[in-house]
PDB file of N, CA, C and O in Angstrom:
ATOM      1  N   MET A   1    -105.480 154.724-151.672  1.00  0.00           N
ATOM      2  CA  MET A   1    -104.772 155.707-152.107  1.00  0.00           C
ATOM      3  C   MET A   1    -103.222 155.165-151.330  1.00  0.00           C
ATOM      4  O   MET A   1    -103.078 154.990-150.120  1.00  0.00           O
ATOM      5  N   ALA A   2    -101.932 154.929-152.628  1.00  0.00           N
ATOM      6  CA  ALA A   2    -100.567 154.885-152.113  1.00  0.00           C
ATOM      7  C   ALA A   2     -99.835 155.791-151.836  1.00  0.00           C
ATOM      8  O   ALA A   2     -99.917 156.669-152.696  1.00  0.00           O
ATOM      9  N   THR A   3     -98.814 156.141-150.678  1.00  0.00           N
ATOM     10  CA  THR A   3     -98.080 157.099-150.974  1.00  0.00           C
ATOM     11  C   THR A   3     -96.476 156.401-150.848  1.00  0.00           C
ATOM     12  O   THR A   3     -96.198 155.210-150.708  1.00  0.00           O
ATOM     13  N   THR A   4     -95.716 157.362-150.932  1.00  0.00           N
ATOM     14  CA  THR A   4     -94.494 156.863-151.098  1.00  0.00           C
ATOM     15  C   THR A   4     -93.790 157.352-149.575  1.00  0.00           C
ATOM     16  O   THR A   4     -94.033 158.360-148.911  1.00  0.00           O
ATOM     17  N   LEU A   5     -92.940 156.358-149.339  1.00  0.00           N
ATOM     18  CA  LEU A   5     -92.365 156.588-148.057  1.00  0.00           C
ATOM     19  C   LEU A   5     -90.505 156.505-148.036  1.00  0.00           C
ATOM     20  O   LEU A   5     -89.819 155.484-148.081  1.00  0.00           O
ATOM     21  N   LYS A   6     -90.059 157.891-147.958  1.00  0.00           N
ATOM     22  CA  LYS A   6     -88.368 157.505-147.910  1.00  0.00           C
ATOM     23  C   LYS A   6     -87.561 156.841-147.202  1.00  0.00           C
ATOM     24  O   LYS A   6     -87.773 157.015-146.002  1.00  0.00           O
ATOM     25  N   VAL A   7     -86.798 156.212-147.409  1.00  0.00           N
ATOM     26  CA  VAL A   7     -85.738 155.379-146.903  1.00  0.00           C
ATOM     27  C   VAL A   7     -84.516 155.650-146.736  1.00  0.00           C
ATOM     28  O   VAL A   7     -83.760 155.413-147.677  1.00  0.00           O
ATOM     29  N   THR A   8     -83.972 156.223-145.494  1.00  0.00           N
ATOM     30  CA  THR A   8     -82.498 156.065-145.720  1.00  0.00           C
ATOM     31  C   THR A   8     -81.808 155.223-144.334  1.00  0.00           C
ATOM     32  O   THR A   8     -82.415 154.936-143.303  1.00  0.00           O
ATOM     33  N   ASN A   9     -80.618 154.984-144.598  1.00  0.00           N
ATOM     34  CA  ASN A   9     -79.586 154.425-143.804  1.00  0.00           C
ATOM     35  C   ASN A   9     -79.483 155.127-142.156  1.00  0.00           C
ATOM     36  O   ASN A   9     -79.233 156.325-142.282  1.00  0.00           O
ATOM     37  N   ARG A  10     -79.554 154.891-141.279  1.00  0.00           N
ATOM     38  CA  ARG A  10     -79.711 155.965-140.260  1.00  0.00           C
ATOM     39  C   ARG A  10     -77.813 155.804-140.029  1.00  0.00           C
ATOM     40  O   ARG A  10     -77.372 156.863-139.584  1.00  0.00           O
ATOM     41  N   SER A  11     -76.938 154.956-140.199  1.00  0.00           N
ATOM     42  CA  SER A  11     -75.715 154.985-139.907  1.00  0.00           C
ATOM     43  C   SER A  11     -74.911 155.062-140.989  1.00  0.00           C
ATOM     44  O   SER A  11     -74.441 153.943-141.197  1.00  0.00           O
ATOM     45  N   PRO A  12     -74.566 155.785-141.708  1.00  0.00           N
ATOM     46  CA  PRO A  12     -73.845 156.140-143.422  1.00  0.00           C
ATOM     47  C   PRO A  12     -72.410 155.360-143.016  1.00  0.00           C
ATOM     48  O   PRO A  12     -71.706 155.265-144.022  1.00  0.00           O
ATOM     49  N   ARG A  13     -71.726 154.723-141.715  1.00  0.00           N
ATOM     50  CA  ARG A  13     -70.762 153.698-141.793  1.00  0.00           C
ATOM     51  C   ARG A  13     -70.950 152.448-142.023  1.00  0.00           C
ATOM     52  O   ARG A  13     -69.975 151.812-142.425  1.00  0.00           O
ATOM     53  N   GLN A  14     -72.143 151.800-141.850  1.00  0.00           N
ATOM     54  CA  GLN A  14     -72.529 150.681-142.074  1.00  0.00           C
ATOM     55  C   GLN A  14     -73.940 150.622-142.632  1.00  0.00           C
ATOM     56  O   GLN A  14     -74.818 150.158-141.904  1.00  0.00           O
ATOM     57  N   PRO A  15     -74.220 151.013-143.754  1.00  0.00           N
ATOM     58  CA  PRO A  15     -75.087 150.846-144.505  1.00  0.00           C
ATOM     59  C   PRO A  15     -75.655 149.595-144.788  1.00  0.00           C
ATOM     60  O   PRO A  15     -74.949 148.589-144.851  1.00  0.00           O
ATOM     61  N   ILE A  16     -77.340 149.556-145.031  1.00  0.00           N
ATOM     62  CA  ILE A  16     -77.699 147.791-145.522  1.00  0.00           C
ATOM     63  C   ILE A  16     -77.808 147.832-146.949  1.00  0.00           C
ATOM     64  O   ILE A  16     -78.443 148.634-147.634  1.00  0.00           O
ATOM     65  N   LYS A  17     -76.964 146.668-147.377  1.00  0.00           N
ATOM     66  CA  LYS A  17     -76.874 146.635-149.010  1.00  0.00           C
ATOM     67  C   LYS A  17     -78.417 146.366-149.499  1.00  0.00           C
ATOM     68  O   LYS A  17     -79.190 145.744-148.770  1.00  0.00           O
ATOM     69  N   ARG A  18     -78.615 146.619-150.136  1.00  0.00           N
ATOM     70  CA  ARG A  18     -79.996 146.449-150.894  1.00  0.00           C
ATOM     71  C   ARG A  18     -81.186 147.259-150.367  1.00  0.00           C
ATOM     72  O   ARG A  18     -82.352 147.079-150.719  1.00  0.00           O
ATOM     73  N   LEU A  19     -80.827 148.031-149.622  1.00  0.00           N
ATOM     74  CA  LEU A  19     -81.856 148.739-148.820  1.00  0.00           C
ATOM     75  C   LEU A  19     -82.751 149.692-150.037  1.00  0.00           C
ATOM     76  O   LEU A  19     -82.163 150.591-150.638  1.00  0.00           O
ATOM     77  N   PRO A  20     -83.975 149.432-150.268  1.00  0.00           N
ATOM     78  CA  PRO A  20     -84.724 150.319-151.094  1.00  0.00           C
ATOM     79  C   PRO A  20     -84.608 152.037-150.836  1.00  0.00           C
ATOM     80  O   PRO A  20     -84.213 152.358-149.715  1.00  0.00           O
ATOM     81  N   THR A  21     -84.922 153.127-151.787  1.00  0.00           N
ATOM     82  CA  THR A  21     -84.550 153.983-151.587  1.00  0.00           C
ATOM     83  C   THR A  21     -86.023 154.873-151.104  1.00  0.00           C
ATOM     84  O   THR A  21     -86.094 155.959-150.529  1.00  0.00           O
ATOM     85  N   SER A  22     -86.947 154.108-151.499  1.00  0.00           N
ATOM     86  CA  SER A  22     -88.706 154.488-151.149  1.00  0.00           C
ATOM     87  C   SER A  22     -89.240 152.846-151.312  1.00  0.00           C
ATOM     88  O   SER A  22     -88.701 151.842-151.778  1.00  0.00           O
ATOM     89  N   ILE A  23     -90.508 153.095-150.717  1.00  0.00           N
ATOM     90  CA  ILE A  23     -91.288 152.072-150.658  1.00  0.00           C
ATOM     91  C   ILE A  23     -92.886 152.767-150.738  1.00  0.00           C
ATOM     92  O   ILE A  23     -93.184 153.904-150.372  1.00  0.00           O
ATOM     93  N   GLU A  24     -93.806 151.731-151.329  1.00  0.00           N
ATOM     94  CA  GLU A  24     -95.258 152.316-151.353  1.00  0.00           C
ATOM     95  C   GLU A  24     -95.737 151.728-150.523  1.00  0.00           C
ATOM     96  O   GLU A  24     -95.357 150.591-150.242  1.00  0.00           O
ATOM     97  N   ILE A  25     -96.896 152.458-149.778  1.00  0.00           N
ATOM     98  CA  ILE A  25     -97.635 152.438-148.602  1.00  0.00           C
ATOM     99  C   ILE A  25     -99.202 152.907-148.855  1.00  0.00           C
ATOM    100  O   ILE A  25     -99.576 153.674-149.743  1.00  0.00           O
ATOM    101  N   ASN A  26    -100.059 152.233-147.815  1.00  0.00           N
ATOM    102  CA  ASN A  26    -101.543 153.033-148.252  1.00  0.00           C
ATOM    103  C   ASN A  26    -101.647 153.390-146.545  1.00  0.00           C
ATOM    104  O   ASN A  26    -100.798 153.557-145.669  1.00  0.00           O
ATOM    105  N   GLU A  27    -103.221 153.411-146.575  1.00  0.00           N
ATOM    106  CA  GLU A  27    -103.436 154.111-145.350  1.00  0.00           C
ATOM    107  C   GLU A  27    -103.624 153.204-144.283  1.00  0.00           C
ATOM    108  O   GLU A  27    -103.784 153.567-143.118  1.00  0.00           O
ATOM    109  N   LYS A  28    -103.606 151.889-144.711  1.00  0.00           N
ATOM    110  CA  LYS A  28    -103.808 151.034-143.685  1.00  0.00           C
ATOM    111  C   LYS A  28    -102.341 150.054-143.322  1.00  0.00           C
ATOM    112  O   LYS A  28    -102.358 148.891-142.918  1.00  0.00           O
ATOM    113  N   THR A  29    -101.694 150.500-143.466  1.00  0.00           N
ATOM    114  CA  THR A  29     -99.966 150.199-143.211  1.00  0.00           C
ATOM    115  C   THR A  29     -99.488 150.181-142.076  1.00  0.00           C
ATOM    116  O   THR A  29     -99.479 151.275-141.511  1.00  0.00           O
ATOM    117  N   THR A  30     -99.107 149.379-141.558  1.00  0.00           N
ATOM    118  CA  THR A  30     -99.193 149.227-140.242  1.00  0.00           C
ATOM    119  C   THR A  30     -97.530 149.450-139.953  1.00  0.00           C
ATOM    120  O   THR A  30     -96.815 149.355-140.950  1.00  0.00           O
ATOM    121  N   VAL A  31     -96.862 149.745-138.636  1.00  0.00           N
ATOM    122  CA  VAL A  31     -95.229 149.911-138.340  1.00  0.00           C
ATOM    123  C   VAL A  31     -94.534 148.053-139.101  1.00  0.00           C
ATOM    124  O   VAL A  31     -93.714 147.855-139.998  1.00  0.00           O
ATOM    125  N   GLN A  32     -95.226 147.170-138.345  1.00  0.00           N
ATOM    126  CA  GLN A  32     -94.827 145.615-138.602  1.00  0.00           C
ATOM    127  C   GLN A  32     -94.713 145.648-140.181  1.00  0.00           C
ATOM    128  O   GLN A  32     -93.641 145.429-140.746  1.00  0.00           O
ATOM    129  N   ASP A  33     -96.103 145.989-140.984  1.00  0.00           N
ATOM    130  CA  ASP A  33     -96.014 145.927-142.528  1.00  0.00           C
ATOM    131  C   ASP A  33     -94.707 146.705-143.379  1.00  0.00           C
ATOM    132  O   ASP A  33     -94.190 146.145-144.346  1.00  0.00           O
ATOM    133  N   VAL A  34     -94.243 148.069-142.891  1.00  0.00           N
ATOM    134  CA  VAL A  34     -93.022 148.259-143.041  1.00  0.00           C
ATOM    135  C   VAL A  34     -91.971 147.725-143.222  1.00  0.00           C
ATOM    136  O   VAL A  34     -91.348 147.662-144.282  1.00  0.00           O
ATOM    137  N   LYS A  35     -91.573 147.122-141.786  1.00  0.00           N
ATOM    138  CA  LYS A  35     -90.791 146.551-141.571  1.00  0.00           C
ATOM    139  C   LYS A  35     -90.548 145.166-142.350  1.00  0.00           C
ATOM    140  O   LYS A  35     -89.494 144.834-142.894  1.00  0.00           O
ATOM    141  N   GLU A  36     -91.511 144.570-142.301  1.00  0.00           N
ATOM    142  CA  GLU A  36     -91.609 143.530-143.224  1.00  0.00           C
ATOM    143  C   GLU A  36     -91.219 143.690-144.980  1.00  0.00           C
ATOM    144  O   GLU A  36     -90.555 142.822-145.546  1.00  0.00           O
ATOM    145  N   GLN A  37     -91.524 144.409-145.403  1.00  0.00           N
ATOM    146  CA  GLN A  37     -91.681 144.921-146.665  1.00  0.00           C
ATOM    147  C   GLN A  37     -89.960 145.321-146.957  1.00  0.00           C
ATOM    148  O   GLN A  37     -89.284 145.064-147.953  1.00  0.00           O
ATOM    149  N   LEU A  38     -89.559 146.059-145.652  1.00  0.00           N
ATOM    150  CA  LEU A  38     -87.839 146.363-146.026  1.00  0.00           C
ATOM    151  C   LEU A  38     -86.995 145.391-146.062  1.00  0.00           C
ATOM    152  O   LEU A  38     -85.884 145.280-146.579  1.00  0.00           O
ATOM    153  N   ALA A  39     -87.781 144.556-145.331  1.00  0.00           N
ATOM    154  CA  ALA A  39     -86.496 142.909-144.390  1.00  0.00           C
ATOM    155  C   ALA A  39     -86.661 142.148-145.907  1.00  0.00           C
ATOM    156  O   ALA A  39     -85.594 141.624-146.225  1.00  0.00           O
ATOM    157  N   LYS A  40     -87.523 141.996-146.719  1.00  0.00           N
ATOM    158  CA  LYS A  40     -88.163 141.446-148.014  1.00  0.00           C
ATOM    159  C   LYS A  40     -87.039 141.562-148.608  1.00  0.00           C
ATOM    160  O   LYS A  40     -86.133 140.749-148.791  1.00  0.00           O
ATOM    161  N   GLN A  41     -87.248 143.351-149.086  1.00  0.00           N
ATOM    162  CA  GLN A  41     -86.314 143.923-150.177  1.00  0.00           C
ATOM    163  C   GLN A  41     -85.038 144.124-149.932  1.00  0.00           C
ATOM    164  O   GLN A  41     -84.383 144.465-150.918  1.00  0.00           O
ATOM    165  N   ALA A  42     -84.380 144.006-148.771  1.00  0.00           N
ATOM    166  CA  ALA A  42     -83.234 144.146-148.378  1.00  0.00           C
ATOM    167  C   ALA A  42     -82.434 142.874-148.420  1.00  0.00           C
ATOM    168  O   ALA A  42     -81.205 142.881-148.352  1.00  0.00           O
ATOM    169  N   GLY A  43     -83.198 141.715-148.540  1.00  0.00           N
ATOM    170  CA  GLY A  43     -82.452 140.377-148.499  1.00  0.00           C
ATOM    171  C   GLY A  43     -82.792 139.965-147.798  1.00  0.00           C
ATOM    172  O   GLY A  43     -82.665 141.034-147.200  1.00  0.00           O
ATOM    173  N   GLY A  44     -83.286 139.209-146.932  1.00  0.00           N
ATOM    174  CA  GLY A  44     -83.915 138.376-145.840  1.00  0.00           C
ATOM    175  C   GLY A  44     -83.560 138.842-144.535  1.00  0.00           C
ATOM    176  O   GLY A  44     -83.698 138.098-143.564  1.00  0.00           O
ATOM    177  N   TRP A  45     -83.031 140.225-144.401  1.00  0.00           N
ATOM    178  CA  TRP A  45     -82.972 140.693-142.976  1.00  0.00           C
ATOM    179  C   TRP A  45     -84.601 140.240-141.959  1.00  0.00           C
ATOM    180  O   TRP A  45     -85.757 139.920-142.237  1.00  0.00           O
ATOM    181  N   ASP A  46     -83.902 140.431-140.892  1.00  0.00           N
ATOM    182  CA  ASP A  46     -85.019 140.213-139.607  1.00  0.00           C
ATOM    183  C   ASP A  46     -85.735 141.237-139.297  1.00  0.00           C
ATOM    184  O   ASP A  46     -85.135 142.136-138.707  1.00  0.00           O
ATOM    185  N   PRO A  47     -87.393 141.457-139.619  1.00  0.00           N
ATOM    186  CA  PRO A  47     -87.893 142.421-139.333  1.00  0.00           C
ATOM    187  C   PRO A  47     -87.485 143.604-138.141  1.00  0.00           C
ATOM    188  O   PRO A  47     -87.493 144.835-138.134  1.00  0.00           O
ATOM    189  N   ASN A  48     -87.127 142.539-137.145  1.00  0.00           N
ATOM    190  CA  ASN A  48     -87.344 143.085-135.655  1.00  0.00           C
ATOM    191  C   ASN A  48     -85.807 144.105-136.170  1.00  0.00           C
ATOM    192  O   ASN A  48     -86.037 145.191-135.638  1.00  0.00           O
ATOM    193  N   ARG A  49     -84.899 144.189-136.666  1.00  0.00           N
ATOM    194  CA  ARG A  49     -83.844 144.434-136.411  1.00  0.00           C
ATOM    195  C   ARG A  49     -84.014 146.169-137.352  1.00  0.00           C
ATOM    196  O   ARG A  49     -83.124 147.018-137.399  1.00  0.00           O
ATOM    197  N   PHE A  50     -85.021 146.246-137.818  1.00  0.00           N
ATOM    198  CA  PHE A  50     -85.203 147.835-138.572  1.00  0.00           C
ATOM    199  C   PHE A  50     -86.473 148.630-137.576  1.00  0.00           C
ATOM    200  O   PHE A  50     -87.446 148.193-136.962  1.00  0.00           O
ATOM    201  N   GLY A  51     -85.944 149.885-137.766  1.00  0.00           N
ATOM    202  CA  GLY A  51     -86.349 150.842-136.715  1.00  0.00           C
ATOM    203  C   GLY A  51     -87.001 151.826-137.607  1.00  0.00           C
ATOM    204  O   GLY A  51     -86.350 152.269-138.553  1.00  0.00           O
ATOM    205  N   LEU A  52     -88.287 152.235-137.395  1.00  0.00           N
ATOM    206  CA  LEU A  52     -88.889 153.584-138.346  1.00  0.00           C
ATOM    207  C   LEU A  52     -88.582 154.823-137.113  1.00  0.00           C
ATOM    208  O   LEU A  52     -88.702 154.783-135.889  1.00  0.00           O
ATOM    209  N   PHE A  53     -88.064 156.091-138.205  1.00  0.00           N
ATOM    210  CA  PHE A  53     -87.999 156.995-137.257  1.00  0.00           C
ATOM    211  C   PHE A  53     -89.327 158.389-138.084  1.00  0.00           C
ATOM    212  O   PHE A  53     -89.690 158.516-139.254  1.00  0.00           O
ATOM    213  N   ASP A  54     -89.542 158.846-137.362  1.00  0.00           N
ATOM    214  CA  ASP A  54     -90.542 159.874-137.080  1.00  0.00           C
ATOM    215  C   ASP A  54     -89.397 160.782-137.095  1.00  0.00           C
ATOM    216  O   ASP A  54     -88.520 160.796-136.232  1.00  0.00           O
ATOM    217  N   PRO A  55     -89.466 161.735-138.385  1.00  0.00           N
ATOM    218  CA  PRO A  55     -88.768 163.136-138.580  1.00  0.00           C
ATOM    219  C   PRO A  55     -89.331 164.598-137.618  1.00  0.00           C
ATOM    220  O   PRO A  55     -88.625 165.453-137.083  1.00  0.00           O
ATOM    221  N   THR A  56     -90.840 164.489-137.649  1.00  0.00           N
ATOM    222  CA  THR A  56     -91.231 165.124-137.039  1.00  0.00           C
ATOM    223  C   THR A  56     -91.048 165.615-135.319  1.00  0.00           C
ATOM    224  O   THR A  56     -90.673 166.679-134.825  1.00  0.00           O
ATOM    225  N   THR A  57     -91.392 164.623-134.849  1.00  0.00           N
ATOM    226  CA  THR A  57     -91.342 163.971-133.430  1.00  0.00           C
ATOM    227  C   THR A  57     -89.706 163.702-133.069  1.00  0.00           C
ATOM    228  O   THR A  57     -89.276 163.897-131.933  1.00  0.00           O
ATOM    229  N   LYS A  58     -89.262 163.455-133.648  1.00  0.00           N
ATOM    230  CA  LYS A  58     -87.584 162.873-133.701  1.00  0.00           C
ATOM    231  C   LYS A  58     -87.339 161.562-133.038  1.00  0.00           C
ATOM    232  O   LYS A  58     -86.209 161.216-132.693  1.00  0.00           O
ATOM    233  N   LYS A  59     -88.751 160.598-132.805  1.00  0.00           N
ATOM    234  CA  LYS A  59     -88.497 159.396-132.046  1.00  0.00           C
ATOM    235  C   LYS A  59     -88.576 158.171-132.862  1.00  0.00           C
ATOM    236  O   LYS A  59     -88.379 158.457-134.043  1.00  0.00           O
ATOM    237  N   ILE A  60     -88.726 157.285-132.733  1.00  0.00           N
ATOM    238  CA  ILE A  60     -88.454 155.837-132.868  1.00  0.00           C
ATOM    239  C   ILE A  60     -90.069 155.232-132.919  1.00  0.00           C
ATOM    240  O   ILE A  60     -90.658 155.316-131.842  1.00  0.00           O
ATOM    241  N   LEU A  61     -90.709 154.733-133.871  1.00  0.00           N
ATOM    242  CA  LEU A  61     -91.868 154.400-133.653  1.00  0.00           C
ATOM    243  C   LEU A  61     -91.970 152.845-133.046  1.00  0.00           C
ATOM    244  O   LEU A  61     -91.542 151.858-133.645  1.00  0.00           O
ATOM    245  N   LYS A  62     -92.588 152.825-131.807  1.00  0.00           N
ATOM    246  CA  LYS A  62     -92.267 151.491-131.498  1.00  0.00           C
ATOM    247  C   LYS A  62     -93.179 150.514-131.510  1.00  0.00           C
ATOM    248  O   LYS A  62     -92.910 149.322-131.364  1.00  0.00           O
ATOM    249  N   ASP A  63     -94.461 151.051-131.709  1.00  0.00           N
ATOM    250  CA  ASP A  63     -95.618 150.356-131.220  1.00  0.00           C
ATOM    251  C   ASP A  63     -96.055 149.616-132.874  1.00  0.00           C
ATOM    252  O   ASP A  63     -96.347 150.293-133.860  1.00  0.00           O
ATOM    253  N   ARG A  64     -95.993 147.885-132.829  1.00  0.00           N
ATOM    254  CA  ARG A  64     -95.695 147.751-134.172  1.00  0.00           C
ATOM    255  C   ARG A  64     -97.149 147.919-134.844  1.00  0.00           C
ATOM    256  O   ARG A  64     -97.151 148.216-136.039  1.00  0.00           O
ATOM    257  N   LYS A  65     -97.993 147.809-134.400  1.00  0.00           N
ATOM    258  CA  LYS A  65     -99.758 148.022-134.904  1.00  0.00           C
ATOM    259  C   LYS A  65     -99.949 149.233-135.156  1.00  0.00           C
ATOM    260  O   LYS A  65    -101.097 149.365-135.580  1.00  0.00           O
ATOM    261  N   ALA A  66     -99.216 150.530-135.097  1.00  0.00           N
ATOM    262  CA  ALA A  66     -99.569 151.648-135.074  1.00  0.00           C
ATOM    263  C   ALA A  66     -99.949 152.090-136.821  1.00  0.00           C
ATOM    264  O   ALA A  66     -99.171 151.496-137.567  1.00  0.00           O
ATOM    265  N   LEU A  67    -100.536 152.610-137.265  1.00  0.00           N
ATOM    266  CA  LEU A  67    -100.805 153.058-138.605  1.00  0.00           C
ATOM    267  C   LEU A  67     -99.314 153.942-138.930  1.00  0.00           C
ATOM    268  O   LEU A  67     -98.698 154.612-138.101  1.00  0.00           O
ATOM    269  N   VAL A  68     -99.004 153.764-140.144  1.00  0.00           N
ATOM    270  CA  VAL A  68     -97.957 154.802-140.508  1.00  0.00           C
ATOM    271  C   VAL A  68     -98.109 155.939-140.772  1.00  0.00           C
ATOM    272  O   VAL A  68     -97.267 156.813-140.567  1.00  0.00           O
ATOM    273  N   LEU A  69     -99.573 156.156-141.434  1.00  0.00           N
ATOM    274  CA  LEU A  69     -99.802 157.476-142.240  1.00  0.00           C
ATOM    275  C   LEU A  69    -100.661 158.122-140.924  1.00  0.00           C
ATOM    276  O   LEU A  69    -101.332 159.081-141.305  1.00  0.00           O
ATOM    277  N   ASN A  70    -100.758 157.942-139.990  1.00  0.00           N
ATOM    278  CA  ASN A  70    -101.257 158.776-138.709  1.00  0.00           C
ATOM    279  C   ASN A  70    -100.061 159.397-138.010  1.00  0.00           C
ATOM    280  O   ASN A  70    -100.224 160.081-136.999  1.00  0.00           O
TER     281      ASN A  70
END
């Protein structure tokens, strides 16, 4: 089952060009998978430069092997 993940720029003053507005993920997608997918769609950025932010806990997801949908 695919789920849509909303993507936004953290800094509106320095936006990332070609960053997609949303990406499709499934229940087995990890944090590292999302970073790699964003890097590829943003035009070859380093995946380690991206951070995933959980809006409910207001913290950055640091464990790259953690599942996104959990």
